[in-house]
N, C-alpha and C positions, 0 to 999 in steps of 0.2 A: 638382435640380428637373427634372421631366419636361418635354420640349419641348412647345410648344403644338401643337394639332391643325393639320392642313393648312389647314382652313377659316379658322381664326383667323390663321394666318400669311399666308394669301392676303389677308384683309381688311386687315391691316397693310401689305401690299406694294402694294396698289392706290392710285393717286394720290388718289382721293376717299375712301378708307377705307370704301367701300361694296361689299358683295358683289353679284353680278348679281341682277336682280329675280326670278330663278327660285328663289332661296334660300328654303327652307321645310322642313317635315317631310314625309317620304315613307315609305310602306310599302315593304317589301322587294320585293314583286312589281312595283311601279312601277319601282323601280331596275333590276330584272332586265330589264324591257322596254326601258328607256332604253338600258342598256348594250348589249343585243343589237342594237338598231337602229343604234347608232354602230359597233359591230363589223361589222355587215353592210355598212356603207358601205365599209369597208376591203376586204371580200371581193368586193364587186360592182364596185369601181372600181380594179382593179389597174393601175397605170401601167406603160408599157413602159420608161420611163426610171427606173432605180433611184434617181436623185436626187430623184424626186418621191414616193418611198415614205415613209410616215409613221414617226415614232418613237413607240412606244407604251409608256407607263408604267402599270403595273397594281399595285394593292394589293388582295389578295384576303382581307383581314381574317383570320379563322381559316381558313386555306387548305384544311384538310381538308373543310370544308363545300362547297367549290367545285371539288373534283377533277373533277366531271363536265364542267367547262369546259375541261379539259386538251386533249381531242380538238379542240374548237373552236379553241383557241389554236394548235394545230399548223397548221391551215389559215390562220389569220390571219397566222402567222409567214411564210408563203410570199409574202404581199403586203406585208410590212412591212420597213422598214430594220433595225429592231432592236426587241426587246421586252424590257423589264426587269420581272420579276414579283417582288413583295415579298410574302412569306407566312411563317408560322411554319415551322420546320424539318420538322415531321411532316406537312406538307401533302400529300406524295405526288408533287409535281412532279418531284422528283429522279429517281425511277425511271421516270417516264413519258417517252415518246419526245419530247414537246415540250421537256422540260428538257435534252435532249441536242443540240438544234439549235444551230448555230454562232451564229445571230443571236438567241438567247434566253438571257438571263442571269437567274439566280435569286438573290434576296437573302433570306437566312434571318433573319427578325426575332426579336429577343428577346421573350419573353413579356410583359415589362413595357414594351415600346415602345408609345407612343401610337398608332402605325400599326396595331397589332393590332385596334384598335376601328374602323378606317376601311375604306372600300370605295371605291377610286378608279380611274378610267379616264381617262387623258390621251392624246389623239391629236394629234400635231403634224406637219404636212406643209407643204411650200411653198405649196400651193394652198388649204389649209383647216386649221382647228383646231377641236377639239371636246373636251369633257370632261364627266364626271360625278364630282363629289366628294361624299363623305358620311361621316358619323360616327354610329355607332349610339348611341341614347339610353342612358344608364346607368340602372340600376334606380331610382335616386333621381329621375331626370327624368320617369319615368312617374308619373301619378297612381295612387293605390292601386287604383282600380277599372279601370285601363287597362293593367295589367301584361300583356304578351303571353302568351297561352295556347297559341298555335300559331306556327309559323315565319312564316306569312304576316302575322301581326300585329306583327312586329318593326318598329320605326320608326327612321328615320335623319334627322338634320339633313343637308340636302344641297342641291345645285344642279346644273344642267346648262346648258351654254352653247356657242355656236359663236364667240363673240367672241374674237379672237386675243389681246388683251392679257392678260386673266385666265388664259387657257390657258398662255401663255408664262410668266407668273409662277408658276403652279402647277407647271409642269414644272421650273423652277429649284428650287422648294422640295422637290419629291420627289427630284430628283437629289442635293440636299444631304443628304437623309435617307439616301440610299444611301452617301454618303461615309463615314458612321460605320462601315459594314460592309465596304466595298470601295472604297477611294480610287481605285484604278486604273480601275474600272468607272465611277465618277462622273466622272472626267476624260474618258473616252471618250464618255459620254452628253452631257457639256457640249459637246464638240467637234461631236457630231452636231447638237445644238440650234443651235449657232452656224452650222453649215453650212446648216441649213434656213433660218435667218434671213437668210443671205447669198444664198440662191437667189432669182433674180428672180421676182416675184409676177405675171408676165404670164399665168399659167394660172389662169383662174377656174373653180372647180368648183361646179356647181349642187347645192346641198344640199337642194333641195325634195324629192328622192327619199328622203333619209334622214329628213326630217320626216314624209313619208308613211308610212315604215316604223315610225316612232315611234308614230304614231296607230294603225296596225294592231296592233302589239305590245300597246299599252295596251288596245285593245278586246278582244283575245284574253285578256289577263291579267285584265281585269275579268270576263269571262264565266267564266273558270276559278275566280276567287275566289268568285263567287256559288255555283257548283256545289259547291266545297269546303265552304263554310259550310253549305249545305243538307244535305250528307252527314255533317257532323260533329255528332252528336247530343249531344256533351258541352258544346257552347256553350250558355250560359244564354239569350242573346238573339241568335238567329241573324240576324234581320232587322236588328237594330241594328248588329251587326258588319259585315254586308254593306254597310249604308248608309255606315258610316265608310270602309270600303275603297273603295267606289264613288266617294265624294266626292273622295277623294285622287286616284284615277285620272282622274276627270272633269276636275279642275283641270289635270292634266298633259296630257291630250288637248287641252284648250282652249289651253293654252300652246303646244303643237305647232302647232295651226292658226294662231294669231296669229303665231308665228315664220315659218310658211310664207308668210303674207300679207306680212310684212315683207320676206322674200326677193324676192317679186314686185316690191315697190316698189324695192328696191335694184337690181334688174336693169333698171329703167327710167331711163335717164340723163336724160330730160327731164321726168319726173314722179315723182320719188322720194318725194313726200309725198302721193300721191294718196289713199291710204286715210285718212290723218288729215284731209285737207281735205273729202273726201266725207262722212266720218262727222260732221264738225263742222257742215257746211252742212245735211245731212239732219236732224240733231238740231234745228238752229235753225228749220227749216221746221216740223218736228213740234211744237216749242214754240209757234210762232205759231198753229198749228192747234189748240192745246190738247189734244194727244194725251195719253192717260193715261201715268203714269210707266212702267209695264211696257212699253208700246209704244215709248216713247222709249229704254229700255234695249235693246230688240231692234234698234231703228233704229241706235243707236250701234254695236252689235257687228256688225250686218250691213254697216255702212259700212266698218268695219275689215277685214272679210273679203270684200268684194264682188268683189275681183279674184283670189281664191284659185284660181279655175278656170284661171288662166294660169300656174300653178306650173311646168308642164312645157312651156310654150310656147317656140318658137324665138325667138332674140333679135330677129328681124326684126319681130315683133309690137310691140316697144317702140321701134323706130327708123324705122318706115314708117307711112304712112297706110293705112287699110284697103284702099283701091283699088289700092295698090301691092303688096300681099301676094300671094304665090303661093298655089295652091290649098290646100296642106297648112297653111301658116301662117294663111290666112284661116279655115280650119276651126276653129282654136283661138279666133280672135277671135269668130267667129260663135256658137260653142257655149260660150263662157266661162261663161255663167250655168248651163247644164246641167252642165258639168264641175264647177263649184263646188258645186252642190247634191249631186252624186254624192259628192264628198269629204266634205262635211258630214254626209251621211246615215250615215256610220260612227259618228256620235256622236248617239244618240237624244236626249240632253239639249239638242241644238241644233236640234230639229225646226222651231221657229218661225223660226230664223235661216236654216235650209236653204230654207224656203218663200220667204222674202223675197229671198234671193240668187238662187234658182232662177227667179224670175219677174220679175226686174228688167228684162228685155228684152221684156216684153209691151208692146203698144201700145194706146192709148186706143180706137182703131178696130178692135181685134181682129186686126190684121195681124202682131203680133209673135210671139215664140217663148218657151217651147216649146209652150204650150197654146192659143194664140190667144185668150186671155182678153180680154174687151171691157169697157171702162169700169170700173165698180166691181166687176166680177167679180174683178178683180185687187186684192189687198189694198193699202191706202193706203201701207203701208211700202214695198212693192215699187214702187209708182208714184212715190213720193218718190225712192227710190234710183235708179231709171232716169233720172229727170230730172236729178238732181244729178250723177250720174256723167257724163252726156253734157255737161252744162254745164261741169263742172270740166275735162274732157278738152279742151274747146275753148279754155280759158284757158291751156293749156300748149302748147309747140311739139310737133310730131309730124312726123318726116321733114322734107320741104321746106316744110311749112306752119308759118308763124310763129304765135305765140300771139295769140289774139283778146282785145280789151279786154272788160271785163265787159259793156258795152253791146252789142258785136258778138256775143258769145257768147249773150246773152239774145235778140238778134234771130234768131239761128239757131234757137234753141229755139222762139221764137214762130212761126217758119215751119212748125213741126210741131204747132201747136195743133190739138187735136181729131183729129189723125191719130195722132201718137205720144204726145202728152202731155195729161194732165188739165188743162183750162183753169183750174180753180181753183188748182191747184198752180203753174201758170205765173204767175198773178196774185200769189201769195205770193212767189215767187222774184223777180218784177219789183219788188215793193216793197223787198225787201232790196237789190237791185242799185241802185235809185234812191237809197236812203238812203246806200249806200256811195259812189256817185258824187258825192253832195252833201257828203260828208265827215262825215255824221252817225253813221256806224257803219263798222266794218271787217268784212270778211268773216271769219268765224271760221276759224282755222287748225288747230284741234284740238278734239275734243269736250270737253264739260264734265268728263267723267270718263274716265280711261284705265285699263285693267287694269294692275295692278302688274307684270304679267309682260311688258308691252310694253317694248321696249328703252328703257333709261334716257335715251339721247340724244334720243329722241322727246319726252321730257317736259321737257327743259331749255329 
């Protein structure tokens, strides 16, 4: 009996038997974009210490289709501890200069090996872990009317993640698949993985840059797909094909933005659930104001993404009060809404969210940024987000400032009534706080709905 796919083996190996929330069906161009973004992180973050270099495990499916990646992998090898490339024998890597490098090993897959239908990239280093795992749909798994007519229409079951546990599990599975072909190499790769696991994890690598590159790659890939489909006169339904491809890419771009927002929260030692709490309280206020369902959805998503502008901020932004920051760090804090809007502007589908996030720091009296909008000139979603994010921040410690009680935080907000904040929104927030202080309700800790691609631990 043929071995199970890497995805199925990974599912069985994880403690809860659940694949990461990014698991789904992806088009080929989406996966190319994801892999290139992760590979670029290796190229752009070469550590001086060889012990910090990553171990890279690659499965190139029918390798001959991906020989164009050989030059790219020659450069990646310069920044890697070791690369193990699995592909069918006629892939062409043997004769390429990449295959001759000392730290590159080639594994020639048998044509009946289940790995021939897979496309995997696993990156494991002491400071970070990342991977893309996928398996192409068989002809039987496509509906009759969705059989791929072009290379860009090929679909894969797949996932991508930065979470270390599933990456380590997947690395072990792929190393064991190598053992069938080369036991000595499998032993060497196992020792490398063990050495990485034993290396102190005191070096934290900011992955917000790689997420930014994922979004950029996906945006470029989306534009290319639309152009290709318009030029391909043989397609029966050009707009329909483009729509399917664009939806797949849009979901992946949104996933990248949400992951970036999570990274911001993870970098904040005193407020690691800010996005969840802000989204939840903003939604509650919106519900009390009887906002339409669509606006509530926008408000939830804007709450999850409201700090995305701090993705590249120095660590002092998360450990000091604003008045303690130096000029460069304060610039990130001051311009966080504008920076967030700039990031979100790369995804046209998020235009409404971009506007909400971009104007969260406007003030009721017109003294805010970036446009000096006054009163109801600023949308109600942005006004809610600005008030809730300020209130939530006060309830958490920051630098040498202890957390304020709900009543104290509300009092601080009230001191800015009709200057910073909409008085009607303050009244609604005040009602919620008083009910919470009387024990008649609890402040919501998460919104009523979370995207499936939000980290699983956030939903437990």
